[in-house]
C-alpha positions in Angstrom: 60.0 -19.0 35.7 58.6 -20.2 38.9 55.1 -19.5 40.3 54.5 -18.5 44.0 51.9 -20.6 45.8 48.8 -18.5 46.5 48.9 -18.0 50.3 45.8 -17.4 52.3 46.0 -15.0 55.3 44.3 -16.0 58.4 42.8 -13.2 60.5 40.9 -13.1 64.0 37.4 -11.7 63.7 37.2 -9.1 66.3 34.0 -7.2 65.0 31.8 -8.9 67.8 34.2 -9.6 70.7 37.9 -9.3 71.3 37.8 -13.0 72.7 36.4 -14.6 69.7 38.3 -17.2 68.5 36.6 -17.8 65.1 39.0 -18.0 62.3 38.2 -15.9 59.1 40.0 -16.6 55.9 40.9 -13.8 53.8 40.6 -14.8 50.0 42.3 -12.9 47.3 40.4 -12.1 44.1 40.8 -14.5 41.1 43.5 -13.6 38.5 44.0 -14.7 35.2 47.7 -15.3 35.3 50.0 -15.2 38.5 53.5 -14.5 38.2 56.7 -14.0 40.4 56.6 -10.4 41.7 60.5 -10.2 41.6 60.7 -11.0 37.7 60.9 -8.4 34.9 58.1 -8.0 32.5 60.4 -9.5 29.8 60.5 -13.0 31.5 56.7 -12.9 32.0 55.0 -16.2 30.8 51.3 -16.9 30.7 49.6 -19.1 33.3 48.7 -22.5 31.9 45.3 -22.1 33.3 44.6 -18.9 31.1 42.8 -20.0 27.9 43.6 -16.9 25.9 47.6 -17.3 26.5 47.9 -20.8 25.8 51.1 -20.5 23.7 54.2 -22.6 23.6 57.2 -21.1 25.1 59.2 -22.0 21.8 56.8 -20.3 19.6 56.8 -17.3 21.5 60.7 -17.2 21.5 60.5 -17.6 17.6 58.1 -14.7 17.3 60.0 -12.4 19.5 63.3 -13.1 17.5 61.5 -12.6 14.3 59.8 -9.5 15.3 63.3 -8.2 16.6 65.0 -8.8 13.2 62.1 -7.3 11.4 62.4 -4.1 13.7 66.2 -4.1 12.8 65.5 -4.5 9.2 62.9 -1.7 9.1 65.4 0.8 11.1 68.1 0.0 8.8 66.2 1.0 5.7 65.0 4.4 7.2 68.4 5.4 8.1 70.5 8.1 6.3 73.4 8.7 8.5 75.0 6.9 11.3 73.2 9.2 13.9 69.8 8.3 12.4 70.6 4.6 12.3 71.3 4.7 16.1 68.1 6.5 16.6 66.3 4.0 14.6 67.8 1.2 16.3 66.8 2.8 19.6 63.4 3.2 18.5 63.2 -0.5 17.3 64.5 -1.6 20.3 61.7 0.5 22.3 59.3 -1.2 20.0 60.3 -4.7 20.7 58.5 -4.8 24.1 55.2 -3.8 23.0 55.3 -5.9 20.0 56.1 -8.8 22.1 53.5 -8.0 24.4 51.0 -7.9 21.6 52.0 -11.1 20.2 51.7 -12.7 23.8 48.4 -11.2 24.7 46.7 -9.9 21.5 43.6 -8.9 23.3 45.1 -6.4 25.3 47.3 -4.6 22.7 46.7 -0.9 22.0 46.1 0.7 18.6 49.5 1.7 18.3 50.8 -1.6 18.8 48.5 -2.9 16.2 49.6 -0.3 13.7 53.1 -1.2 14.4 52.2 -5.0 13.8 50.6 -4.1 10.7 53.7 -2.5 9.5 55.6 -5.5 10.4 53.4 -8.0 8.6 53.6 -6.1 5.4 57.3 -6.3 5.6 57.3 -9.8 6.6 55.5 -10.7 3.3 58.2 -8.8 1.4 61.3 -9.6 3.5 62.9 -11.2 0.4 63.5 -7.7 -1.0 65.0 -5.0 1.4 63.9 -2.2 -1.0 60.2 -3.2 -1.3 58.8 0.2 -1.1 61.1 1.2 -4.2 60.0 -1.9 -6.2 56.5 -1.1 -5.5 56.9 2.5 -6.6 58.6 0.8 -10.0 55.8 -1.5 -10.4 53.1 1.0 -10.2 53.6 2.4 -13.9 53.6 -1.2 -15.0 50.3 -1.9 -13.4 48.6 1.3 -14.8 49.7 0.1 -18.2 48.3 -3.3 -17.5 45.0 -1.6 -16.4 44.9 0.7 -19.3 45.3 -2.2 -21.9 42.5 -4.0 -19.9 40.3 -1.1 -20.4 41.0 -1.1 -24.1 40.1 -4.5 -24.5 36.7 -3.9 -22.5 36.0 -0.9 -24.4 36.6 -2.9 -27.7 34.4 -5.9 -26.6 31.8 -4.6 -24.1 29.9 -2.3 -26.4 29.5 -5.0 -29.0 28.1 -7.2 -26.4 25.9 -4.4 -25.0 24.2 -3.8 -28.4 23.7 -7.5 -28.9 20.3 -7.1 -27.4 17.1 -9.2 -28.3 16.3 -7.4 -31.4 19.8 -8.0 -32.8 19.5 -11.7 -32.2 16.0 -11.4 -34.0 17.7 -9.8 -37.1 20.4 -12.4 -37.3 17.8 -15.3 -37.3 16.0 -13.4 -40.0 19.0 -13.1 -42.3 19.9 -17.0 -41.5 16.3 -18.1 -42.7 16.7 -15.8 -45.9 19.9 -17.6 -46.7 18.2 -21.0 -46.0 15.5 -20.1 -48.2 17.9 -19.7 -51.0 20.3 -22.4 -50.1 18.5 -25.1 -48.3 21.6 -26.7 -46.9 22.5 -23.7 -44.8 20.8 -24.5 -41.5 21.7 -28.1 -41.5 25.3 -27.2 -42.1 25.1 -24.6 -39.3 23.9 -27.2 -36.8 26.2 -30.1 -37.7 29.4 -27.4 -37.3 30.5 -27.3 -40.8 30.4 -23.8 -41.0 32.9 -22.0 -38.7 33.1 -18.4 -39.7 31.9 -15.5 -37.3 28.8 -14.7 -39.1 27.6 -18.4 -39.2 28.5 -18.7 -35.4 26.7 -15.5 -34.4 23.5 -16.9 -36.2 23.8 -20.3 -34.6 24.0 -18.6 -31.2 21.1 -16.4 -32.0 19.0 -19.5 -33.0 19.8 -21.1 -29.6 19.2 -17.9 -27.9 15.8 -17.8 -29.5 14.8 -21.5 -28.5 16.6 -21.6 -25.0 15.7 -18.1 -23.8 12.7 -16.9 -25.3 10.3 -20.0 -26.2 11.2 -23.2 -24.4 11.1 -21.8 -20.9 7.6 -20.4 -21.4 6.5 -23.4 -22.9 7.5 -25.5 -19.9 6.1 -23.0 -17.7 2.6 -23.2 -19.6 2.5 -27.1 -19.4 3.7 -27.4 -15.8 0.7 -25.3 -14.7 -1.8 -27.1 -16.9 -3.8 -30.3 -16.6 -2.9 -31.2 -20.3 -2.6 -34.9 -21.0 0.6 -35.8 -23.0 -1.4 -37.0 -25.9 -3.1 -33.7 -26.4 0.3 -31.7 -25.9 2.0 -33.9 -28.9 -0.8 -33.2 -31.2 -0.5 -29.5 -30.5 3.4 -29.7 -31.1 3.1 -31.7 -34.5 0.7 -29.6 -36.3 2.1 -25.9 -37.2 -1.5 -24.8 -38.0 -4.3 -24.3 -35.7 -7.8 -22.6 -35.7 -9.9 -22.2 -32.7 -13.6 -22.1 -33.6 -16.5 -21.2 -31.2 -19.2 -23.8 -31.3 -22.4 -24.6 -29.2 -21.3 -25.5 -25.6 -21.6 -29.1 -24.3 -21.1 -30.5 -21.0 -18.7 -33.2 -22.0 -15.2 -34.3 -21.2 -12.6 -31.7 -22.4 -10.1 -33.4 -25.0 -7.1 -31.5 -23.5 -7.2 -32.0 -19.8 -10.2 -34.8 -19.6 -12.3 -32.9 -17.1 -15.9 -32.4 -17.4 -16.4 -28.8 -18.7 -18.8 -26.9 -20.8 -16.8 -27.1 -23.9 -17.7 -24.7 -26.6 -14.4 -24.3 -28.7 -13.1 -26.8 -31.4 -9.3 -26.8 -31.9 -8.5 -27.6 -35.6 -4.9 -28.8 -36.0 -3.5 -29.1 -39.4 -0.1 -28.7 -41.3 3.1 -30.5 -42.2 5.5 -32.1 -39.6 8.8 -30.3 -39.8 12.2 -30.5 -38.3 12.6 -28.3 -35.4 16.2 -27.3 -36.4 16.4 -27.5 -40.1 12.8 -26.6 -40.4 12.4 -29.0 -43.2 9.0 -30.2 -43.8 7.9 -33.6 -44.0 5.2 -34.5 -46.8 4.1 -37.8 -45.0 0.3 -37.5 -44.4 0.6 -33.8 -45.1 -3.4 -33.5 -45.4 -4.0 -35.0 -41.9 -6.2 -32.9 -39.6 -7.4 -33.2 -36.0 -10.4 -31.7 -34.4 -10.5 -31.5 -30.6 -13.4 -30.3 -28.2 -12.0 -28.2 -25.5 -13.1 -25.8 -22.9 -12.4 -22.2 -22.7 -9.3 -22.4 -20.5 -7.7 -25.2 -22.5 -8.8 -23.3 -25.8 -6.7 -20.0 -24.5 -3.8 -22.0 -23.2 -3.7 -23.9 -26.6 -3.7 -20.5 -28.5 -0.7 -19.2 -26.4 1.2 -22.3 -26.4 0.7 -22.9 -30.2 1.8 -19.2 -31.1 5.0 -19.7 -29.3 6.0 -23.2 -30.1 5.6 -22.8 -33.8 6.7 -19.1 -34.3 10.1 -19.9 -35.6 8.6 -22.1 -38.5 6.2 -19.4 -39.3 8.9 -17.0 -39.5 10.8 -19.3 -41.8 7.8 -19.7 -43.9 7.4 -16.0 -44.3 11.0 -15.7 -45.3 10.8 -18.3 -47.7 7.8 -16.5 -49.3 9.7 -13.2 -49.5 12.5 -15.0 -51.6 10.1 -16.8 -53.8 8.4 -13.5 -54.7 11.8 -11.8 -55.3 12.0 -13.0 -59.2 15.8 -12.2 -59.4 17.8 -14.8 -61.0 21.4 -15.3 -61.6 22.7 -13.3 -58.3 25.0 -14.4 -55.6 23.3 -15.8 -52.5 25.0 -13.0 -50.4 23.8 -10.2 -52.6 20.4 -11.5 -52.7 20.1 -11.8 -49.0 21.6 -8.5 -48.2 19.1 -6.9 -50.7 16.0 -8.7 -49.3 17.2 -8.0 -45.6 17.6 -4.4 -46.4 14.1 -4.0 -48.0 12.4 -5.8 -44.9 14.2 -4.0 -42.4 13.3 -0.6 -44.3 9.6 -1.5 -44.8 9.2 -2.4 -41.0 8.8 -6.1 -41.7 11.3 -7.3 -39.3 10.2 -5.0 -36.6 6.5 -6.1 -36.9 7.5 -9.9 -36.5 9.7 -9.0 -33.5 6.8 -7.2 -31.9 4.5 -10.3 -32.7 7.1 -12.4 -30.6 7.1 -10.0 -27.5 3.4 -10.1 -27.7 3.5 -14.0 -27.5 5.8 -13.9 -24.8 3.8 -11.5 -22.9 0.9 -13.5 -23.2 2.6 -16.6 -21.9 4.0 -14.8 -18.9 0.6 -13.3 -18.0 -1.5 -16.4 -18.6 -3.6 -17.4 -15.3 -3.8 -20.8 -14.1 -7.0 -22.7 -14.0 -9.3 -22.2 -11.3 
């Protein structure tokens, strides 16, 4: 369509005097879009100067044609007789204009136009099947069956996972240590992947959980907030036994942080070096001891750190002593482990060891930094 040139009217200013020749321009207000007055609304085109309606004519024609076709399909589906078809077609034709206006000027569409557009969008996505609503109604029972089956799976697995709390992990570890105390190859075969049965994989998972979730993060936190030297940390890591003895204070350099302190504690380290996974002890220099003079803060940190670092090994040593005191021979390993495990659980031995672990973790979490 053509656009008319904006004409400005020239008026004489006759406010002050009739003889005034001063020309005054009458300026019209700016419009977003200027169109021909004699053209119909269906042939309206947005002005190129309007930023919100910068749509190509080809695209608008395609959108209009598509909306028209969708309106026809919608009217056809809803028809039950020839009269209803004509009424539906009439309604569709009446809806074409606002839908077209909505596509051309989306910011000016009414709520009813928006609802109509939503209906068309749904039909456009499913326009490959004219009976979409019928298909959806048929698929609903299948969807319900699928949801029911998923709920059944979740009901089967989630309660099992929810019951697997910290204490369940701890009991698995105790049972693994009892098995290894009877068969000393169990832990090594567990870590190298030889054992693939479910009970073995659960025990391996619990062992990793103890190391990676309970112990190691707290040890790293204790070290990161300390001034310990690497040499002192390595000594505490190597010796599974520790005794912290109060002595007369001396103003010397602390052997843990190498700062001048009133050192009044002796840290006595002893015990055999052991493998952190298989917990097999090494007899090399088994009688070696280390005595270190430290301050009060480093002594308390050593106690908290050492309790967590060597808790797993101490637990294994206790489990080994239980099997050594059993005295029953010529019994299958499984029966022996189940019998000893039941005795330890009934007597509260397992619960007591678990409470000790929780106390050690709480001490590590609440430990204060050096002032």
